[in-house]
Biotite code that builds the C-alpha atoms (Angstrom):
import biotite.structure as struc

atoms = struc.array([
    struc.Atom([0.000, 0.000, 0.000], chain_id="A", res_id=1, res_name="UNK", atom_name="CA", element="C"),
    struc.Atom([1.366, 3.422, -0.987], chain_id="A", res_id=2, res_name="UNK", atom_name="CA", element="C"),
    struc.Atom([1.302, 6.079, 1.723], chain_id="A", res_id=3, res_name="UNK", atom_name="CA", element="C"),
    struc.Atom([2.335, 9.690, 2.182], chain_id="A", res_id=4, res_name="UNK", atom_name="CA", element="C"),
    struc.Atom([3.845, 10.869, 5.454], chain_id="A", res_id=5, res_name="UNK", atom_name="CA", element="C"),
    struc.Atom([4.457, 14.314, 6.914], chain_id="A", res_id=6, res_name="UNK", atom_name="CA", element="C"),
    struc.Atom([5.493, 15.571, 10.330], chain_id="A", res_id=7, res_name="UNK", atom_name="CA", element="C"),
    struc.Atom([2.479, 16.999, 12.158], chain_id="A", res_id=8, res_name="UNK", atom_name="CA", element="C"),
    struc.Atom([3.652, 20.101, 14.028], chain_id="A", res_id=9, res_name="UNK", atom_name="CA", element="C"),
    struc.Atom([0.545, 20.249, 16.244], chain_id="A", res_id=10, res_name="UNK", atom_name="CA", element="C"),
    struc.Atom([0.564, 16.622, 17.406], chain_id="A", res_id=11, res_name="UNK", atom_name="CA", element="C"),
    struc.Atom([4.391, 16.294, 17.337], chain_id="A", res_id=12, res_name="UNK", atom_name="CA", element="C"),
    struc.Atom([4.225, 12.991, 15.438], chain_id="A", res_id=13, res_name="UNK", atom_name="CA", element="C"),
    struc.Atom([4.056, 11.619, 11.884], chain_id="A", res_id=14, res_name="UNK", atom_name="CA", element="C"),
    struc.Atom([0.724, 11.774, 10.073], chain_id="A", res_id=15, res_name="UNK", atom_name="CA", element="C"),
    struc.Atom([0.137, 8.963, 7.587], chain_id="A", res_id=16, res_name="UNK", atom_name="CA", element="C"),
    struc.Atom([-2.135, 9.389, 4.551], chain_id="A", res_id=17, res_name="UNK", atom_name="CA", element="C"),
    struc.Atom([-3.378, 6.665, 2.223], chain_id="A", res_id=18, res_name="UNK", atom_name="CA", element="C"),
    struc.Atom([-5.053, 7.015, -1.145], chain_id="A", res_id=19, res_name="UNK", atom_name="CA", element="C"),
    struc.Atom([-8.750, 6.149, -1.282], chain_id="A", res_id=20, res_name="UNK", atom_name="CA", element="C"),
    struc.Atom([-10.181, 5.583, -4.764], chain_id="A", res_id=21, res_name="UNK", atom_name="CA", element="C"),
    struc.Atom([-12.396, 8.475, -5.811], chain_id="A", res_id=22, res_name="UNK", atom_name="CA", element="C"),
    struc.Atom([-11.573, 10.492, -2.671], chain_id="A", res_id=23, res_name="UNK", atom_name="CA", element="C"),
    struc.Atom([-7.837, 11.218, -2.866], chain_id="A", res_id=24, res_name="UNK", atom_name="CA", element="C"),
    struc.Atom([-5.431, 11.155, 0.066], chain_id="A", res_id=25, res_name="UNK", atom_name="CA", element="C"),
    struc.Atom([-7.011, 10.629, 3.491], chain_id="A", res_id=26, res_name="UNK", atom_name="CA", element="C"),
    struc.Atom([-5.496, 10.544, 6.981], chain_id="A", res_id=27, res_name="UNK", atom_name="CA", element="C"),
    struc.Atom([-5.306, 6.994, 8.298], chain_id="A", res_id=28, res_name="UNK", atom_name="CA", element="C"),
    struc.Atom([-3.153, 7.212, 11.453], chain_id="A", res_id=29, res_name="UNK", atom_name="CA", element="C"),
    struc.Atom([-0.570, 9.060, 13.530], chain_id="A", res_id=30, res_name="UNK", atom_name="CA", element="C"),
    struc.Atom([2.643, 7.396, 14.701], chain_id="A", res_id=31, res_name="UNK", atom_name="CA", element="C"),
    struc.Atom([6.036, 8.125, 16.236], chain_id="A", res_id=32, res_name="UNK", atom_name="CA", element="C"),
    struc.Atom([7.905, 5.324, 14.452], chain_id="A", res_id=33, res_name="UNK", atom_name="CA", element="C"),
    struc.Atom([7.502, 3.959, 10.934], chain_id="A", res_id=34, res_name="UNK", atom_name="CA", element="C"),
    struc.Atom([9.558, 2.630, 8.036], chain_id="A", res_id=35, res_name="UNK", atom_name="CA", element="C"),
    struc.Atom([8.658, 3.073, 4.366], chain_id="A", res_id=36, res_name="UNK", atom_name="CA", element="C"),
    struc.Atom([10.270, 1.551, 1.285], chain_id="A", res_id=37, res_name="UNK", atom_name="CA", element="C"),
    struc.Atom([10.854, 2.883, -2.238], chain_id="A", res_id=38, res_name="UNK", atom_name="CA", element="C"),
    struc.Atom([10.577, 6.449, -1.023], chain_id="A", res_id=39, res_name="UNK", atom_name="CA", element="C"),
    struc.Atom([10.423, 9.616, -3.069], chain_id="A", res_id=40, res_name="UNK", atom_name="CA", element="C"),
    struc.Atom([9.725, 13.190, -1.965], chain_id="A", res_id=41, res_name="UNK", atom_name="CA", element="C"),
    struc.Atom([6.533, 14.970, -3.020], chain_id="A", res_id=42, res_name="UNK", atom_name="CA", element="C"),
    struc.Atom([6.419, 18.749, -2.733], chain_id="A", res_id=43, res_name="UNK", atom_name="CA", element="C"),
    struc.Atom([3.475, 20.829, -3.885], chain_id="A", res_id=44, res_name="UNK", atom_name="CA", element="C"),
    struc.Atom([5.045, 24.020, -5.234], chain_id="A", res_id=45, res_name="UNK", atom_name="CA", element="C"),
    struc.Atom([1.891, 26.104, -4.711], chain_id="A", res_id=46, res_name="UNK", atom_name="CA", element="C"),
    struc.Atom([1.888, 25.207, -1.008], chain_id="A", res_id=47, res_name="UNK", atom_name="CA", element="C"),
    struc.Atom([5.587, 25.899, -0.758], chain_id="A", res_id=48, res_name="UNK", atom_name="CA", element="C"),
    struc.Atom([5.130, 29.330, -2.324], chain_id="A", res_id=49, res_name="UNK", atom_name="CA", element="C"),
    struc.Atom([2.254, 30.097, 0.052], chain_id="A", res_id=50, res_name="UNK", atom_name="CA", element="C"),
    struc.Atom([4.359, 29.037, 3.047], chain_id="A", res_id=51, res_name="UNK", atom_name="CA", element="C"),
    struc.Atom([7.178, 31.326, 1.933], chain_id="A", res_id=52, res_name="UNK", atom_name="CA", element="C"),
    struc.Atom([4.880, 34.226, 1.072], chain_id="A", res_id=53, res_name="UNK", atom_name="CA", element="C"),
    struc.Atom([2.830, 34.148, 4.300], chain_id="A", res_id=54, res_name="UNK", atom_name="CA", element="C"),
    struc.Atom([5.529, 32.903, 6.659], chain_id="A", res_id=55, res_name="UNK", atom_name="CA", element="C"),
    struc.Atom([3.161, 30.240, 8.007], chain_id="A", res_id=56, res_name="UNK", atom_name="CA", element="C"),
    struc.Atom([3.688, 26.503, 7.843], chain_id="A", res_id=57, res_name="UNK", atom_name="CA", element="C"),
    struc.Atom([1.211, 24.721, 5.566], chain_id="A", res_id=58, res_name="UNK", atom_name="CA", element="C"),
    struc.Atom([1.338, 20.993, 4.794], chain_id="A", res_id=59, res_name="UNK", atom_name="CA", element="C"),
    struc.Atom([2.785, 20.714, 1.299], chain_id="A", res_id=60, res_name="UNK", atom_name="CA", element="C"),
    struc.Atom([5.740, 18.300, 1.545], chain_id="A", res_id=61, res_name="UNK", atom_name="CA", element="C"),
    struc.Atom([5.542, 14.528, 1.971], chain_id="A", res_id=62, res_name="UNK", atom_name="CA", element="C"),
    struc.Atom([7.597, 11.374, 1.787], chain_id="A", res_id=63, res_name="UNK", atom_name="CA", element="C"),
    struc.Atom([5.758, 8.839, -0.368], chain_id="A", res_id=64, res_name="UNK", atom_name="CA", element="C"),
    struc.Atom([6.412, 5.100, -0.399], chain_id="A", res_id=65, res_name="UNK", atom_name="CA", element="C"),
    struc.Atom([5.243, 1.656, 0.614], chain_id="A", res_id=66, res_name="UNK", atom_name="CA", element="C"),
    struc.Atom([4.677, 0.631, 4.236], chain_id="A", res_id=67, res_name="UNK", atom_name="CA", element="C"),
    struc.Atom([7.382, -1.630, 5.674], chain_id="A", res_id=68, res_name="UNK", atom_name="CA", element="C"),
    struc.Atom([5.496, -4.423, 7.414], chain_id="A", res_id=69, res_name="UNK", atom_name="CA", element="C"),
    struc.Atom([8.506, -6.358, 8.705], chain_id="A", res_id=70, res_name="UNK", atom_name="CA", element="C"),
    struc.Atom([11.054, -5.513, 11.354], chain_id="A", res_id=71, res_name="UNK", atom_name="CA", element="C"),
    struc.Atom([13.216, -2.461, 10.764], chain_id="A", res_id=72, res_name="UNK", atom_name="CA", element="C"),
    struc.Atom([16.024, -0.698, 12.531], chain_id="A", res_id=73, res_name="UNK", atom_name="CA", element="C"),
    struc.Atom([18.347, 2.226, 12.003], chain_id="A", res_id=74, res_name="UNK", atom_name="CA", element="C"),
    struc.Atom([21.771, 1.286, 10.662], chain_id="A", res_id=75, res_name="UNK", atom_name="CA", element="C"),
    struc.Atom([24.963, 3.299, 10.151], chain_id="A", res_id=76, res_name="UNK", atom_name="CA", element="C"),
    struc.Atom([23.943, 3.488, 6.470], chain_id="A", res_id=77, res_name="UNK", atom_name="CA", element="C"),
    struc.Atom([20.856, 5.593, 7.306], chain_id="A", res_id=78, res_name="UNK", atom_name="CA", element="C"),
    struc.Atom([21.537, 9.328, 6.989], chain_id="A", res_id=79, res_name="UNK", atom_name="CA", element="C"),
    struc.Atom([19.302, 12.111, 8.258], chain_id="A", res_id=80, res_name="UNK", atom_name="CA", element="C"),
    struc.Atom([16.975, 14.041, 5.938], chain_id="A", res_id=81, res_name="UNK", atom_name="CA", element="C"),
    struc.Atom([15.799, 17.603, 6.354], chain_id="A", res_id=82, res_name="UNK", atom_name="CA", element="C"),
    struc.Atom([13.226, 19.887, 4.772], chain_id="A", res_id=83, res_name="UNK", atom_name="CA", element="C"),
    struc.Atom([13.224, 23.617, 5.453], chain_id="A", res_id=84, res_name="UNK", atom_name="CA", element="C"),
    struc.Atom([10.754, 25.329, 3.096], chain_id="A", res_id=85, res_name="UNK", atom_name="CA", element="C"),
    struc.Atom([12.171, 28.810, 3.656], chain_id="A", res_id=86, res_name="UNK", atom_name="CA", element="C"),
    struc.Atom([15.694, 27.687, 2.713], chain_id="A", res_id=87, res_name="UNK", atom_name="CA", element="C"),
    struc.Atom([15.510, 24.667, 0.411], chain_id="A", res_id=88, res_name="UNK", atom_name="CA", element="C"),
    struc.Atom([13.241, 23.804, -2.511], chain_id="A", res_id=89, res_name="UNK", atom_name="CA", element="C"),
    struc.Atom([13.260, 20.080, -1.711], chain_id="A", res_id=90, res_name="UNK", atom_name="CA", element="C"),
    struc.Atom([14.232, 17.535, 0.923], chain_id="A", res_id=91, res_name="UNK", atom_name="CA", element="C"),
    struc.Atom([18.001, 17.466, 1.471], chain_id="A", res_id=92, res_name="UNK", atom_name="CA", element="C"),
    struc.Atom([20.565, 15.179, 3.068], chain_id="A", res_id=93, res_name="UNK", atom_name="CA", element="C"),
    struc.Atom([21.394, 16.757, 6.423], chain_id="A", res_id=94, res_name="UNK", atom_name="CA", element="C"),
    struc.Atom([25.133, 16.012, 6.233], chain_id="A", res_id=95, res_name="UNK", atom_name="CA", element="C"),
    struc.Atom([25.906, 17.911, 3.003], chain_id="A", res_id=96, res_name="UNK", atom_name="CA", element="C"),
    struc.Atom([22.583, 19.580, 2.016], chain_id="A", res_id=97, res_name="UNK", atom_name="CA", element="C"),
    struc.Atom([22.458, 17.931, -1.410], chain_id="A", res_id=98, res_name="UNK", atom_name="CA", element="C"),
    struc.Atom([19.055, 17.127, -2.875], chain_id="A", res_id=99, res_name="UNK", atom_name="CA", element="C"),
    struc.Atom([17.267, 13.965, -1.730], chain_id="A", res_id=100, res_name="UNK", atom_name="CA", element="C"),
    struc.Atom([15.576, 12.327, -4.721], chain_id="A", res_id=101, res_name="UNK", atom_name="CA", element="C"),
    struc.Atom([14.797, 8.772, -3.577], chain_id="A", res_id=102, res_name="UNK", atom_name="CA", element="C"),
    struc.Atom([15.763, 5.959, -1.240], chain_id="A", res_id=103, res_name="UNK", atom_name="CA", element="C"),
    struc.Atom([14.909, 2.315, -0.928], chain_id="A", res_id=104, res_name="UNK", atom_name="CA", element="C"),
    struc.Atom([14.072, 2.834, 2.762], chain_id="A", res_id=105, res_name="UNK", atom_name="CA", element="C"),
    struc.Atom([13.316, 5.664, 5.161], chain_id="A", res_id=106, res_name="UNK", atom_name="CA", element="C"),
    struc.Atom([12.953, 5.138, 8.900], chain_id="A", res_id=107, res_name="UNK", atom_name="CA", element="C"),
    struc.Atom([10.893, 7.766, 10.716], chain_id="A", res_id=108, res_name="UNK", atom_name="CA", element="C"),
    struc.Atom([11.634, 8.262, 14.402], chain_id="A", res_id=109, res_name="UNK", atom_name="CA", element="C"),
    struc.Atom([10.479, 10.920, 16.815], chain_id="A", res_id=110, res_name="UNK", atom_name="CA", element="C"),
    struc.Atom([10.878, 14.144, 14.776], chain_id="A", res_id=111, res_name="UNK", atom_name="CA", element="C"),
    struc.Atom([13.554, 12.698, 12.455], chain_id="A", res_id=112, res_name="UNK", atom_name="CA", element="C"),
    struc.Atom([13.697, 11.008, 9.043], chain_id="A", res_id=113, res_name="UNK", atom_name="CA", element="C"),
    struc.Atom([16.605, 8.672, 8.256], chain_id="A", res_id=114, res_name="UNK", atom_name="CA", element="C"),
    struc.Atom([17.146, 7.385, 4.717], chain_id="A", res_id=115, res_name="UNK", atom_name="CA", element="C"),
    struc.Atom([19.455, 4.802, 3.212], chain_id="A", res_id=116, res_name="UNK", atom_name="CA", element="C"),
    struc.Atom([21.963, 6.647, 1.098], chain_id="A", res_id=117, res_name="UNK", atom_name="CA", element="C"),
])
C-alpha cells in the first residue's frame, strides 16, 4: 500500500495518509515510528510558495512510499533528511545539504527522518 507521510507540528508525530479511490489522500493514522520503502519526496510548489509568502507553515511536503510491514532498525547506512521550506526547494541530506531524490528505505523516528543513502 502506498502512503504519504508528513510531520504533524501540532501533534508532534508523523501523520500517515493513504489514497482512497475516488476520494484522494485521506489521513489513516498518527505514529512516532515507521519505516517506508521505495521512497520519493513529493512537494506541492503552490503550497511551498504560500508558506514562503505568508511565513506560516502549511502541509505541502511529503515522503511517499510503501509501508514496511517487517522488522526495521536504524543502521549506520541511514543518513538524516531535512526539509526547510524557507531555505531549500526540496528535501536534502542533512550532512551535506544535497538534494534527496529517492531511497529504498526511510525510517521515521520521533521528529527525524533517516534514509538509506
